[in-house]
C-alpha positions as CSV (number, residue, x, y, z in Angstrom):
1,M,0.0,0.0,-0.1
2,K,1.3,3.5,-0.9
3,T,2.0,5.7,2.0
4,W,2.6,9.5,2.4
5,D,4.6,11.6,4.8
6,V,1.6,13.8,5.5
7,I,-2.2,13.5,4.8
8,S,-4.2,17.0,4.8
9,I,-7.7,16.3,5.6
10,G,-9.2,19.0,3.5
11,G,-8.5,20.8,0.4
12,G,-9.6,24.6,0.8
13,I,-6.9,27.2,0.9
14,I,-5.5,26.2,4.2
15,G,-5.0,22.6,3.2
16,L,-3.5,23.5,-0.2
17,S,-1.0,26.1,1.2
18,L,0.2,23.8,3.7
19,S,0.6,21.2,1.2
20,I,2.6,23.4,-1.1
21,E,4.8,24.4,1.6
22,L,5.4,20.9,2.7
23,R,6.4,19.8,-0.8
24,K,8.8,22.6,-0.8
25,R,10.4,20.8,2.2
26,G,10.6,17.4,0.5
27,A,7.5,15.7,2.0
28,S,5.0,13.7,-0.1
29,V,1.6,14.8,0.6
30,L,-2.0,13.7,0.1
31,V,-4.8,16.0,0.2
32,V,-8.1,14.3,0.9
33,E,-11.1,16.3,0.1
34,R,-14.7,15.6,1.0
35,G,-16.1,17.4,-2.2
36,E,-14.2,19.4,-4.7
37,P,-10.9,21.1,-3.9
38,G,-11.4,24.7,-3.1
39,R,-15.1,24.8,-3.6
40,Q,-16.4,25.1,-0.1
41,T,-15.6,27.9,2.5
42,S,-12.7,29.3,0.6
43,Y,-14.7,29.6,-2.5
44,A,-17.4,31.4,-0.7
45,A,-15.2,33.9,1.0
46,G,-15.0,37.6,0.4
47,G,-11.3,38.0,0.3
48,M,-10.7,41.1,2.5
49,L,-7.2,40.8,4.1
50,A,-8.4,42.5,7.1
51,N,-5.5,42.8,9.5
52,C,-6.2,46.2,10.6
53,G,-9.6,47.6,12.4
54,D,-10.9,46.0,15.6
55,E,-12.4,42.8,14.4
56,T,-9.3,40.7,14.8
57,P,-8.9,38.9,18.1
58,E,-6.0,40.3,19.8
59,R,-4.3,37.0,20.4
60,L,-4.4,36.6,16.5
61,Q,-3.2,40.1,15.6
62,S,0.7,39.1,15.3
63,L,-0.1,36.2,13.0
64,A,-2.7,38.4,11.0
65,T,0.0,41.3,10.4
66,A,2.7,38.8,9.5
67,S,0.4,36.9,7.1
68,A,-0.7,40.1,5.5
69,D,2.8,41.2,5.0
70,M,3.6,37.6,3.2
71,Y,0.7,38.1,0.7
72,P,2.5,39.8,-2.1
73,E,5.1,37.2,-2.2
74,F,2.7,34.3,-1.5
75,V,0.6,35.3,-4.5
76,H,3.6,35.9,-6.8
77,E,4.8,32.2,-6.1
78,L,1.3,30.8,-6.9
79,Q,0.9,32.9,-9.9
80,D,4.3,31.7,-11.2
81,E,3.7,28.2,-10.5
82,S,0.3,27.9,-11.8
83,R,0.5,30.3,-14.7
84,M,-2.9,31.9,-13.4
85,T,-3.7,35.4,-12.3
86,V,-4.7,36.0,-8.8
87,D,-6.6,39.4,-8.4
88,L,-4.6,40.9,-5.6
89,R,-5.6,44.6,-5.1
90,D,-3.9,47.2,-2.7
91,H,-6.2,50.1,-3.0
92,G,-6.8,49.9,0.6
93,T,-10.1,49.9,3.0
94,L,-12.4,52.9,3.8
95,L,-13.8,51.8,7.4
96,F,-17.0,53.6,8.4
97,L,-17.3,54.0,12.1
98,P,-20.5,53.3,14.1
99,T,-22.0,56.5,15.2
100,G,-20.1,58.1,18.2
101,R,-17.2,56.1,17.9
102,G,-13.7,57.4,17.7
103,S,-10.9,56.3,15.7
104,E,-8.2,56.6,18.3
105,K,-8.0,52.9,19.3
106,I,-8.7,51.4,15.7
107,K,-5.5,49.6,14.8
108,G,-3.9,50.8,11.5
109,A,-6.4,53.7,11.2
110,H,-4.9,56.7,9.2
111,P,-6.7,59.9,8.1
112,L,-8.2,59.8,4.6
113,P,-5.5,60.6,1.9
114,A,-7.9,63.0,0.1
115,P,-11.7,63.9,0.7
116,I,-14.0,60.9,0.4
117,T,-16.0,62.5,-2.5
118,E,-12.5,62.4,-4.3
119,L,-11.6,58.9,-3.2
120,E,-14.9,57.5,-4.1
121,P,-17.3,59.9,-5.8
122,A,-20.1,57.4,-6.1
123,L,-20.3,56.6,-2.5
124,A,-23.3,58.1,-0.4
125,P,-21.3,58.1,3.0
126,G,-23.8,60.5,4.9
127,S,-22.0,62.2,7.7
128,R,-20.4,59.2,9.3
129,S,-16.8,59.3,10.4
130,V,-14.5,57.0,8.1
131,V,-10.7,56.2,8.2
132,F,-8.4,54.6,5.8
133,L,-6.6,51.1,6.4
134,K,-3.7,50.1,4.5
135,E,-5.2,46.8,3.6
136,R,-5.2,44.4,0.5
137,S,-8.0,42.3,-1.0
138,V,-7.9,39.2,-2.9
139,C,-10.1,37.1,-5.2
140,P,-10.7,33.9,-3.1
141,R,-11.8,31.9,-6.1
142,A,-8.8,32.9,-8.0
143,L,-6.5,32.3,-5.3
144,V,-7.7,28.7,-4.6
145,A,-7.7,28.0,-8.1
146,A,-4.0,29.0,-8.6
147,A,-3.1,27.0,-5.3
148,L,-4.7,24.0,-6.6
149,Q,-2.8,24.2,-9.9
150,A,0.4,25.0,-8.0
151,A,0.0,22.0,-5.6
152,K,-0.5,19.7,-8.7
153,H,2.5,21.3,-10.2
154,R,4.5,20.5,-7.0
155,G,3.5,16.9,-7.0
156,V,0.8,16.9,-4.4
157,D,-1.6,13.9,-4.6
158,L,-5.3,14.6,-4.5
159,S,-8.2,12.5,-3.6
160,S,-11.7,14.3,-3.9
161,G,-15.3,13.4,-3.4
162,T,-14.2,11.3,-0.3
163,P,-15.2,12.4,3.2
164,V,-12.8,11.4,6.0
165,I,-14.8,9.4,8.4
166,S,-12.0,8.7,11.1
167,L,-8.5,9.4,11.8
168,D,-6.6,6.3,12.3
169,V,-4.4,6.1,15.5
170,S,-2.1,3.4,16.8
171,N,-0.1,3.8,20.0
172,G,-1.2,7.4,20.4
173,R,0.2,8.3,17.0
174,A,-1.6,9.0,13.6
175,T,-1.2,6.3,10.9
176,G,-3.6,7.7,8.2
177,V,-7.1,8.3,7.5
178,T,-10.3,6.0,6.7
179,T,-12.7,7.4,4.1
180,N,-16.2,6.5,2.8
181,K,-14.3,4.3,0.2
182,T,-11.0,3.4,1.5
183,S,-7.9,3.9,3.7
184,Y,-4.7,6.0,3.3
185,R,-1.6,5.7,5.2
186,A,0.8,8.5,6.5
187,A,3.2,9.1,9.4
188,K,1.5,12.4,10.1
189,V,-2.1,13.6,9.6
190,V,-3.2,17.5,9.7
191,N,-6.8,18.4,10.0
192,C,-7.8,21.3,7.6
193,A,-11.4,20.5,7.3
194,G,-12.7,23.9,8.2
195,A,-16.2,23.6,9.4
196,W,-16.2,19.9,9.2
197,A,-13.1,19.7,11.4
198,G,-14.9,18.5,14.5
199,Q,-16.8,15.7,12.9
200,I,-13.7,13.3,12.5
201,P,-13.3,10.8,15.4
202,P,-11.7,10.0,17.5
203,Y,-11.0,13.5,18.4
204,D,-13.9,15.8,19.2
205,F,-13.2,19.7,18.6
206,P,-15.9,22.1,19.3
207,T,-15.8,23.5,15.8
208,R,-19.1,24.5,14.1
209,P,-20.3,26.0,10.9
210,V,-21.2,29.7,10.9
211,K,-23.1,30.6,7.9
212,G,-22.6,33.6,5.7
213,Q,-24.7,34.8,2.9
214,M,-23.3,37.1,0.2
215,V,-24.5,38.6,-3.2
216,C,-22.5,39.7,-6.2
217,F,-23.2,42.6,-8.7
218,A,-21.8,43.5,-12.0
219,M,-20.7,47.2,-11.4
220,P,-21.9,49.6,-14.3
221,S,-18.3,50.4,-14.8
222,R,-15.0,48.8,-13.5
223,D,-13.9,51.9,-11.8
224,L,-17.3,52.7,-9.8
225,L,-15.6,51.6,-6.7
226,R,-11.8,51.1,-6.1
227,H,-11.6,50.7,-2.2
228,V,-13.0,47.9,0.0
229,I,-15.6,49.4,2.1
230,R,-16.4,48.2,5.6
231,A,-19.3,49.5,7.5
232,P,-21.3,48.0,10.4
233,E,-24.1,47.3,8.1
234,I,-22.4,46.2,4.9
235,Y,-19.1,45.6,3.4
236,L,-18.3,46.0,-0.5
237,I,-15.4,44.3,-2.3
238,P,-14.5,45.3,-5.7
239,R,-13.0,43.1,-8.1
240,S,-10.7,44.0,-11.1
241,D,-13.1,42.3,-13.5
242,G,-16.0,44.7,-12.5
243,R,-17.7,42.4,-10.1
244,L,-18.7,43.6,-6.6
245,L,-19.5,41.5,-3.4
246,A,-21.8,42.7,-0.9
247,G,-22.0,40.8,2.4
248,A,-22.0,39.3,4.7
249,T,-24.1,37.7,7.4
250,V,-22.9,35.7,10.5
251,E,-25.6,33.1,11.3
252,E,-25.8,30.0,13.5
253,A,-27.6,27.7,11.0
254,G,-25.7,24.5,11.1
255,F,-24.7,23.2,7.8
256,D,-27.4,24.8,5.9
257,K,-25.9,26.5,2.8
258,R,-29.3,27.9,1.2
259,T,-29.5,31.4,0.6
260,V,-32.6,33.4,1.9
261,P,-34.4,35.6,-0.3
262,D,-35.2,38.2,2.3
263,T,-31.7,38.2,3.5
264,I,-30.3,38.6,0.1
265,Q,-32.6,41.6,-0.3
266,Q,-31.5,43.1,2.9
267,L,-27.7,42.9,1.7
268,S,-28.8,44.4,-1.7
269,R,-30.6,47.3,-0.1
270,A,-27.6,47.9,2.1
271,A,-25.3,47.9,-0.7
272,V,-27.4,50.2,-2.6
273,A,-27.6,52.7,0.1
274,M,-23.9,52.9,0.2
275,L,-23.3,52.8,-3.3
276,P,-26.6,54.2,-5.2
277,D,-25.4,53.4,-8.8
278,L,-26.1,49.7,-8.0
279,K,-29.6,50.3,-7.9
280,D,-30.1,49.1,-11.6
281,A,-27.0,46.7,-11.6
282,R,-27.3,43.1,-12.4
283,V,-27.1,40.5,-9.8
284,L,-24.9,38.0,-11.1
285,E,-25.1,35.6,-8.1
286,A,-25.8,35.0,-4.4
287,W,-24.4,32.3,-2.3
288,A,-23.7,31.1,1.3
289,G,-20.6,29.8,2.9
290,L,-19.9,27.8,6.0
291,R,-16.9,29.4,8.2
292,P,-15.2,27.4,10.8
293,G,-16.1,28.8,14.1
294,T,-14.8,28.0,17.6
295,P,-15.9,29.1,21.0
296,D,-13.3,31.8,21.2
297,D,-13.1,32.7,17.6
298,L,-9.4,31.4,17.3
299,P,-8.2,28.8,14.9
300,G,-10.3,27.3,13.3
301,H,-9.9,30.2,11.1
302,F,-13.5,31.5,11.4
303,R,-13.5,34.8,9.3
304,D,-9.8,34.7,8.6
305,G,-8.9,31.6,6.6
306,I,-8.0,33.6,3.4
307,L,-6.0,36.2,5.4
308,L,-4.1,33.6,7.5
309,A,-3.2,31.0,4.8
310,P,0.5,32.1,4.2
311,V,1.4,32.1,7.7
312,T,-0.5,29.1,8.9
313,A,1.2,27.1,6.1
314,R,4.7,28.2,7.3
315,I,3.8,27.7,10.9
316,M,2.3,24.3,10.5
317,A,5.0,23.2,8.5
318,D,7.5,24.2,11.1
319,V,5.6,22.3,13.8
320,M,5.3,19.2,11.9
321,A,9.0,19.2,11.3
322,G,9.5,19.4,14.9
323,E,10.9,23.1,14.7
324,K,10.1,26.0,17.1
325,S,7.8,28.7,15.7
326,D,8.7,32.3,15.8
327,F,5.2,32.8,17.2
328,D,3.7,32.2,20.5
329,L,1.1,29.4,19.6
330,S,0.1,28.6,23.2
331,A,-3.4,30.3,22.8
332,F,-4.2,28.0,19.9
333,S,-3.7,24.5,21.6
334,T,-6.6,22.1,21.6
335,E,-5.9,22.0,25.2
336,R,-8.0,25.2,25.8
337,F,-11.1,23.4,24.7
338,A,-10.6,21.0,27.7
339,M,-10.1,23.7,30.1
340,Q,-13.3,25.5,28.7
341,A,-15.4,22.5,29.2
């Protein structure tokens, strides 16, 4: 029976990024994906690389900052190896503050480089305070497609359409995985199954799916909006091909990925209120994805899987090689769940 050095359970951006990093270090890798690689949470994500502002948990901030800094080289390597284009944008983010909220304690906040009417003439900002964040955004669909192609280029093996039903353990060590069709052998196994990570025995992690619904418009012109917009009621993410994403909800709805017409309408109305030229814009699609939530919102990657992919791949490859990480990882130990129980 063929064996691998490492099996990754899950073929989203985390599993694929890690498999590429492990191959760089000479490990043989098999990615076992329950569906089609890159078509679950990663495919449904918005792609804001939001390392600024006040949404990132404090214990995650150093990783978020490091990963954001790694992104240009990360994308360059993926594009080079895949021969595909990844839409990484660096126009920045306009963060609208809740009424009465000051900007003094917001991480990475800068004054606007120009009046907002010059930065984004099509916006209807009202009288709210707004600050500028030096953040990037990326198209997750293009990113994960490039990562998949790069993984194949590197010689990563893939098994798709095969849910892992158990982690195989002998004498306290992983020996492989069993799927609904067969078994695979490896000396090391890493759980990158996202929202499904807690459903693989014998280990019981309190991960859960957190639903997010989004809607995508075709902008009347490609330069209608340049910056990412983050506001309490909506965020807007422009793509270089003229698409505009509006989202997203945060719902405890189990593994239900259906969109709700009323919810999509609410998102659409909020988007039009912020950007009135969308009133007659064509809606291209609406969808829902399932984020991997945990009780403390720490990895699992929850809303930050796209952002954290580069640093996660490097850290996990170090850990799996027995090397000391440059980061304090104690806050992310699975033992924290036992202490919370």
